[in-house]
C-alpha positions as CSV (number, residue, x, y, z in Angstrom):
1,M,-225.2,-154.2,87.9
2,A,-225.9,-153.1,84.0
3,E,-222.3,-154.0,83.5
4,L,-222.8,-157.3,85.2
5,Q,-226.0,-158.2,82.9
6,E,-224.2,-157.3,79.5
7,L,-221.1,-159.9,80.5
8,S,-223.2,-162.4,81.4
9,N,-225.4,-162.3,78.5
10,S,-222.4,-162.3,76.3
11,F,-220.8,-165.2,77.6
12,R,-224.6,-167.2,78.0
13,Q,-224.7,-166.5,74.0
14,Q,-221.1,-168.0,73.1
15,T,-221.1,-170.8,75.7
16,N,-224.8,-171.6,76.7
17,L,-223.7,-171.3,80.6
18,C,-225.1,-168.8,83.0
19,L,-222.9,-167.7,85.3
20,R,-223.1,-166.5,88.9
21,N,-223.4,-162.7,89.8
22,D,-221.1,-162.9,92.7
23,W,-218.3,-164.9,90.6
24,L,-219.0,-162.0,88.0
25,A,-218.8,-159.4,90.5
26,K,-215.8,-161.0,92.3
27,I,-214.1,-160.5,88.9
28,L,-215.3,-157.5,87.4
29,P,-212.3,-155.2,88.9
30,S,-209.7,-157.3,87.0
31,L,-211.8,-157.2,83.8
32,R,-211.8,-153.4,83.9
33,E,-208.0,-152.9,84.2
34,I,-206.6,-151.9,80.8
35,S,-205.2,-154.4,78.6
36,S,-204.7,-155.3,75.0
37,K,-207.2,-158.2,75.0
38,P,-211.1,-157.3,75.3
39,Q,-213.3,-157.8,78.2
40,S,-214.8,-161.1,76.8
41,I,-211.6,-163.1,76.2
42,R,-210.0,-162.5,79.6
43,L,-213.6,-163.4,81.2
44,Y,-213.5,-166.5,79.3
45,E,-210.0,-167.6,80.1
46,K,-210.6,-166.4,83.6
47,W,-213.7,-168.9,83.5
48,L,-211.3,-171.7,82.0
49,I,-208.8,-171.7,85.3
50,T,-211.6,-171.4,88.0
51,H,-213.9,-174.2,89.7
52,I,-217.2,-174.7,87.6
53,T,-219.1,-174.6,91.2
54,E,-218.0,-171.4,92.0
55,S,-218.5,-169.6,88.4
56,S,-221.6,-171.4,86.5
57,Q,-225.0,-171.9,87.4
58,P,-225.8,-175.7,87.5
59,F,-228.1,-177.2,84.1
60,L,-227.7,-180.7,83.9
61,P,-231.0,-182.5,84.3
62,H,-232.0,-183.5,87.5
63,D,-233.2,-187.1,86.3
64,I,-230.2,-187.6,84.1
65,R,-228.8,-190.2,86.0
66,A,-232.0,-192.5,85.4
67,I,-232.3,-191.6,81.6
68,T,-231.8,-194.8,79.6
69,R,-232.1,-193.4,75.8
70,V,-230.3,-191.7,73.1
71,F,-230.5,-187.9,72.9
72,H,-229.5,-184.6,71.5
73,M,-227.2,-182.6,74.1
74,S,-224.9,-179.5,73.9
75,Y,-223.5,-179.2,77.5
76,T,-220.1,-177.5,78.5
77,L,-219.3,-179.7,81.4
78,Q,-216.1,-179.5,83.8
79,L,-213.7,-183.1,83.7
80,T,-213.1,-183.8,87.4
81,K,-211.4,-187.1,86.8
82,L,-209.7,-189.0,84.0
83,L,-209.5,-192.6,84.1
84,D,-208.3,-195.6,82.1
85,I,-210.2,-198.6,83.0
86,S,-209.2,-200.9,80.7
87,T,-206.8,-202.0,83.5
88,S,-205.9,-201.8,87.0
89,K,-205.0,-199.0,89.2
90,Y,-202.0,-200.8,90.4
91,Q,-200.7,-201.6,87.2
92,Q,-201.3,-198.3,86.3
93,Y,-199.5,-196.8,89.2
94,L,-196.1,-198.9,88.6
95,K,-195.9,-197.9,85.1
96,L,-196.3,-194.0,86.0
97,G,-194.2,-194.4,89.0
98,D,-191.5,-196.6,87.1
99,K,-191.6,-199.0,90.0
100,V,-190.9,-201.9,87.4
101,S,-189.1,-202.6,84.6
102,I,-190.7,-203.0,81.7
103,S,-189.9,-207.0,80.9
104,E,-191.5,-207.2,84.2
105,L,-194.8,-205.5,83.2
106,E,-195.0,-207.7,79.5
107,T,-195.0,-211.0,81.8
108,D,-197.3,-209.3,84.1
109,K,-200.7,-211.1,83.0
110,I,-202.6,-207.5,83.8
111,S,-200.4,-205.9,81.0
112,D,-201.7,-208.5,78.4
113,V,-205.2,-206.4,78.0
114,P,-204.1,-202.6,78.1
115,T,-202.8,-202.4,74.5
116,K,-206.3,-200.6,74.2
117,R,-207.2,-197.8,76.1
118,M,-210.9,-196.9,77.5
119,Y,-211.2,-193.5,79.5
120,L,-213.5,-193.1,82.2
121,L,-214.9,-189.6,82.4
122,E,-216.2,-187.7,85.7
123,L,-217.8,-185.1,84.4
124,T,-219.9,-182.0,86.2
125,D,-222.0,-178.9,86.1
126,G,-220.6,-178.4,89.7
127,N,-224.1,-180.0,91.4
128,T,-224.7,-183.1,89.6
129,T,-222.1,-185.6,88.4
130,I,-222.2,-188.3,85.5
131,Y,-219.8,-190.1,83.8
132,G,-218.5,-190.9,80.3
133,I,-217.3,-193.8,78.6
134,E,-214.9,-193.1,75.9
135,Y,-216.8,-195.9,73.8
136,K,-214.8,-194.9,70.3
137,P,-211.4,-193.4,70.5
138,I,-211.4,-189.7,71.8
139,H,-208.4,-188.1,69.9
140,S,-208.5,-184.8,71.7
141,L,-208.0,-186.7,75.3
142,T,-204.1,-187.0,76.0
143,P,-201.9,-186.3,79.0
144,N,-202.4,-182.8,78.6
145,V,-205.8,-182.5,79.6
146,L,-205.6,-181.9,83.2
147,P,-208.2,-181.9,85.8
148,G,-211.0,-179.1,85.8
149,A,-210.9,-178.7,82.0
150,K,-213.9,-177.4,80.4
151,I,-215.4,-180.2,78.3
152,V,-218.6,-179.7,75.4
153,I,-220.4,-183.0,75.0
154,K,-222.8,-182.5,71.6
155,G,-224.2,-184.7,69.1
156,M,-226.9,-187.4,69.7
157,I,-225.3,-189.1,72.8
158,P,-226.8,-192.5,74.1
159,V,-227.6,-192.1,78.4
160,R,-227.7,-195.2,80.5
161,N,-228.3,-194.7,84.2
162,G,-226.1,-191.3,83.9
163,F,-223.0,-192.9,81.9
164,V,-223.1,-191.4,78.6
165,L,-221.6,-193.0,75.7
166,L,-218.9,-191.1,74.2
167,E,-216.8,-190.9,70.7
168,G,-214.6,-188.2,68.9
169,S,-217.3,-186.5,67.0
170,N,-219.3,-186.0,70.5
171,V,-216.1,-184.3,72.7
172,N,-214.9,-180.8,72.2
173,V,-212.0,-180.4,74.6
174,L,-212.0,-176.2,75.6
175,G,-209.1,-176.7,77.8
176,G,-208.5,-175.1,81.5
177,S,-207.6,-176.3,84.6
178,V,-208.4,-175.9,88.4
179,E,-205.3,-175.9,90.9
180,K,-207.2,-177.7,93.4
181,L,-208.4,-180.4,91.2
182,I,-204.8,-181.2,89.5
183,E,-203.3,-181.6,93.0
184,D,-205.9,-183.7,94.3
185,N,-207.1,-185.6,91.0
186,S,-203.9,-186.1,88.7
187,I,-203.3,-189.7,87.8
188,L,-200.9,-190.5,89.8
189,P,-201.6,-188.8,93.1
190,L,-205.2,-190.3,92.7
191,L,-204.0,-193.6,92.1
192,S,-201.6,-193.5,95.3
193,R,-204.8,-191.8,97.4
194,E,-206.9,-194.7,95.9
195,L,-204.5,-197.5,96.2
196,D,-203.4,-195.8,99.9
197,I,-199.9,-195.7,99.0
198,Q,-197.7,-192.6,99.9
199,L,-195.7,-190.7,97.6
200,D,-192.5,-190.3,97.9
201,L,-192.4,-186.9,96.9
202,P,-188.4,-185.6,96.4
203,G,-187.6,-183.0,99.0
204,P,-185.8,-179.7,97.6
205,N,-182.3,-181.3,98.0
206,S,-183.1,-184.5,97.2
207,S,-181.7,-186.1,94.3
208,T,-184.8,-188.7,93.7
209,A,-186.4,-187.7,90.1
210,P,-189.3,-185.9,90.0
211,L,-192.4,-187.8,89.3
212,P,-194.2,-187.8,86.3
213,S,-195.8,-184.2,85.5
214,A,-198.9,-183.7,83.2
215,T,-196.7,-182.6,80.4
216,P,-195.7,-185.4,78.6
217,T,-192.7,-186.8,76.8
218,V,-192.5,-187.2,73.1
219,P,-192.2,-190.7,72.1
220,P,-189.1,-192.3,70.5
221,P,-189.2,-192.1,66.6
222,L,-189.4,-194.8,64.1
223,T,-186.6,-196.7,63.7
224,T,-185.6,-195.7,60.1
225,T,-182.8,-193.5,58.6
226,T,-184.5,-190.8,57.1
227,T,-185.6,-187.7,59.4
228,T,-189.5,-187.5,59.6
229,T,-190.6,-183.7,59.3
230,L,-194.4,-182.6,59.6
231,S,-195.5,-179.3,57.6
232,T,-197.5,-177.3,60.2
233,G,-197.9,-174.0,58.5
234,P,-200.7,-175.1,56.7
235,I,-203.4,-175.9,59.5
236,I,-202.6,-173.7,62.0
237,I,-204.4,-170.3,62.6
238,S,-202.7,-169.0,65.3
239,D,-199.0,-168.0,66.2
240,D,-198.8,-169.6,69.7
241,K,-196.3,-172.2,70.6
242,I,-197.7,-175.4,69.5
243,V,-196.5,-178.6,71.9
244,E,-196.3,-181.6,70.1
245,N,-198.6,-184.4,71.9
246,P,-197.3,-188.0,72.1
247,S,-199.0,-190.8,70.3
248,I,-201.3,-192.9,72.4
249,N,-202.6,-196.1,72.1
250,E,-206.4,-195.8,71.4
251,M,-209.0,-198.7,71.5
252,S,-211.9,-199.3,69.1
253,I,-214.4,-201.3,70.8
254,A,-215.3,-204.4,68.5
255,N,-218.1,-206.2,70.8
256,E,-220.0,-205.5,74.1
257,A,-218.0,-208.2,76.0
258,W,-214.8,-205.9,76.0
259,L,-217.1,-202.9,77.2
260,D,-218.5,-205.1,80.1
261,E,-215.0,-206.6,81.0
262,A,-213.6,-202.8,81.6
263,I,-216.6,-201.7,83.3
264,D,-216.0,-205.1,85.6
265,Q,-212.3,-203.7,86.2
266,A,-213.6,-200.6,87.2
267,V,-216.1,-201.9,89.7
268,D,-213.3,-204.0,91.0
269,E,-211.4,-201.3,91.8
270,Q,-213.6,-199.2,92.9
271,L,-213.1,-196.7,90.3
272,I,-217.2,-196.6,90.5
273,G,-220.0,-197.7,92.4
274,D,-220.7,-201.4,92.1
275,D,-223.7,-201.3,91.6
276,I,-223.1,-200.5,87.7
277,S,-223.3,-203.3,85.4
278,L,-223.3,-203.2,81.7
279,S,-227.2,-204.0,81.5
280,D,-227.4,-200.1,83.3
281,I,-225.9,-198.7,80.4
282,M,-227.1,-200.5,77.4
283,D,-230.3,-202.5,76.8
284,E,-231.7,-204.8,74.0
285,D,-232.3,-201.6,71.9
286,F,-229.1,-200.4,71.9
287,E,-226.8,-201.5,69.0
288,P,-223.3,-200.8,69.3
289,K,-222.0,-197.9,67.0
290,V,-219.3,-200.0,65.9
291,E,-220.2,-202.1,63.4
292,L,-219.1,-206.0,63.3
293,E,-217.6,-207.3,59.7
294,P,-217.4,-210.8,58.7
295,S,-214.0,-210.6,58.2
296,S,-211.0,-207.6,59.1
297,P,-209.4,-206.4,56.5
298,P,-205.7,-207.8,56.0
299,T,-202.7,-205.9,57.4
300,L,-200.3,-204.5,55.0
301,T,-196.8,-202.2,54.5
302,L,-197.4,-199.5,52.7
303,R,-194.9,-201.2,49.9
304,E,-197.8,-204.2,49.8
305,I,-200.4,-201.6,49.5
306,S,-198.5,-199.4,46.7
307,H,-197.7,-202.5,44.4
308,A,-201.2,-203.2,44.3
309,I,-202.6,-199.6,43.6
310,S,-199.8,-199.5,40.7
311,Q,-201.6,-202.9,39.5
312,S,-204.8,-200.8,39.5
313,Q,-206.7,-203.1,42.3
314,N,-209.0,-202.0,44.3
315,C,-207.9,-202.3,48.2
316,L,-208.8,-201.8,51.4
317,A,-206.2,-202.6,54.1
318,Y,-204.5,-201.6,57.8
319,T,-200.9,-200.6,57.8
320,H,-199.0,-198.9,60.7
321,C,-197.2,-195.7,59.7
322,K,-197.0,-192.3,60.1
323,V,-197.2,-188.7,58.9
324,F,-194.0,-187.6,57.0
325,T,-195.1,-184.5,55.6
326,L,-198.2,-182.9,54.6
327,I,-198.8,-182.1,50.8
328,S,-201.5,-180.1,51.1
329,K,-203.4,-177.1,52.9
330,L,-206.5,-178.0,55.1
331,D,-209.3,-176.9,53.2
332,T,-213.0,-177.4,52.1
333,T,-214.3,-179.2,49.0
334,P,-217.4,-176.9,46.8
335,A,-219.3,-179.3,48.9
336,L,-218.1,-178.1,52.3
337,A,-216.1,-181.7,53.0
338,W,-212.7,-181.3,54.6
339,Q,-209.8,-182.1,52.8
340,L,-205.9,-182.7,53.6
341,K,-203.3,-184.6,51.6
342,A,-200.2,-186.0,53.4
343,K,-197.5,-187.9,53.2
344,L,-197.0,-191.3,55.2
345,I,-194.1,-193.2,56.1
346,D,-193.8,-196.7,57.5
347,R,-191.2,-198.9,59.3
348,E,-189.4,-199.8,55.8
349,N,-189.0,-196.4,54.9
350,T,-191.4,-196.5,52.2
351,K,-193.8,-193.3,51.6
352,L,-197.2,-193.4,50.0
353,D,-199.2,-189.9,49.3
354,I,-202.9,-190.2,50.8
355,R,-205.5,-187.8,51.3
356,F,-207.8,-187.9,54.7
357,S,-211.6,-188.7,54.5
358,D,-213.7,-185.8,55.4
359,Q,-215.1,-188.0,58.5
360,V,-211.7,-188.6,59.7
361,L,-210.6,-185.0,59.7
362,E,-213.9,-183.6,61.2
363,K,-212.9,-186.1,64.2
364,L,-209.9,-184.8,64.3
365,I,-210.8,-181.2,64.4
366,G,-214.2,-181.5,66.4
367,F,-216.5,-179.4,64.0
368,S,-217.4,-180.3,60.1
369,G,-216.6,-178.2,57.0
370,R,-219.6,-176.7,56.8
371,E,-220.2,-175.5,60.6
372,F,-216.6,-174.2,60.4
373,K,-217.9,-172.6,56.7
374,E,-221.0,-171.1,57.9
375,V,-221.0,-170.5,61.6
376,I,-217.1,-170.5,62.7
377,E,-215.7,-168.3,59.9
378,P,-218.3,-165.6,59.5
379,N,-218.1,-164.8,62.9
380,K,-214.5,-165.2,63.3
381,L,-214.4,-161.5,65.2
382,N,-216.6,-163.8,67.9
383,P,-213.9,-164.4,70.3
384,F,-215.5,-167.7,71.7
385,Q,-215.6,-168.9,67.9
386,K,-212.4,-167.5,67.0
387,L,-211.1,-170.0,70.3
388,R,-213.1,-172.6,69.2
389,G,-212.1,-172.8,65.5
390,K,-208.5,-172.1,66.8
391,N,-208.5,-175.1,69.6
392,G,-210.2,-177.4,66.5
393,F,-207.3,-176.9,64.2
394,I,-204.9,-177.1,66.8
395,S,-206.2,-180.5,68.0
396,C,-206.1,-181.8,64.7
397,Q,-202.5,-180.6,64.1
398,N,-201.0,-182.1,67.2
399,T,-202.5,-185.4,66.8
400,L,-201.2,-185.7,62.7
401,K,-197.9,-184.9,64.3
402,S,-197.8,-187.3,67.0
403,L,-199.4,-190.4,64.8
404,D,-197.7,-193.5,65.0
405,C,-200.5,-196.1,64.7
406,R,-202.7,-198.4,62.5
407,L,-204.5,-196.5,59.6
408,L,-207.5,-198.3,57.8
409,I,-206.8,-197.1,53.7
410,S,-209.1,-197.7,51.2
411,Y,-208.2,-197.4,47.3
412,D,-210.6,-197.2,44.1
413,R,-209.4,-197.2,40.7
414,S,-211.7,-194.6,40.0
415,A,-209.5,-192.1,43.0
416,N,-206.8,-190.1,42.4
417,L,-205.4,-191.3,45.4
418,P,-205.9,-194.0,49.0
419,I,-208.1,-192.8,51.3
420,V,-207.3,-192.7,55.2
421,E,-211.1,-194.0,56.2
422,M,-210.0,-194.4,60.0
423,I,-207.6,-193.6,62.7
424,E,-207.4,-196.6,65.4
């Protein structure tokens, strides 16, 4: 009994979760087996792949679905479903099942919208279910995140009748999965079930190509004669094999109308209840986190940005490019801000040296440079903090390796390098 209590207390200190004693007692024999890994690490790994209903005690406030305010939270929840509500279920099914050609999709009216993305997350503590809306891009949410994954939502978050409005800095994906949830709630089976379409599963001797798996394919490279390489050494603190994540289309909400349209789409498709509307998750006191600019910065090529810099002109512009290589190590400044320099390349094969802003890096990593130096690094022998740091750096690395999107770049004559201020 003392051993169970010690394990439970240690886990609670690391995750703020209370484990169920019956589950701990069930797995205790396997934890007692001789292993090179500490008990705390093996316990954490088993928890990641166990349904939260079985492993953990519920903790969400009973009235959270009625809350309409902004409040500070730090909750570890389980992802039950992950759905893109910026387009219809049927259109997503067609794409995933490869039922139509790209040309057909391009002429379809529905496909005019989903050049952007908005995820609906169904989250649970094992007893209470809440929904998260990807209000601003969350780079850590990729096809690699499977049903059953454990996710920390943290920070000052607007809550509207059970909906939490999330952005990258509010979400830390711990990983894991639950086999039964993968079987039921992976995107293709989920869409097939809700659309009442029977999946044509290939038999053992069938020549039919297998259905898309949870492992994404790597997108085609830019059309250029130069081979692009990303140096990964400086930011990885693990000898584990790293798998590249694909580039994904993500959205930044320009106004409430887009959010309203996406939620209406979800209601029409019966992804969420028909009693949900924009007024349920926003009120007159709520201000969107995206500030509307009177005019958007221009979109320029790297060549044009380089020319402006050579003329010592201040510059603020969007550009579409990818990371060619890193030219510095990920580190912190004396003020404990993140710093990282890289070389970008665009479709014209033009290269430009830049540095990423502290805000961009914090969102990619999931924690600030100050938190790393003052909390994570001093406690690197703590299995939870070590894994948290490792996952943050891996997430940042994977995003940079697959980066192929619009960036907002600023340059001031007083600066040594242009700065990436935002990743779309």
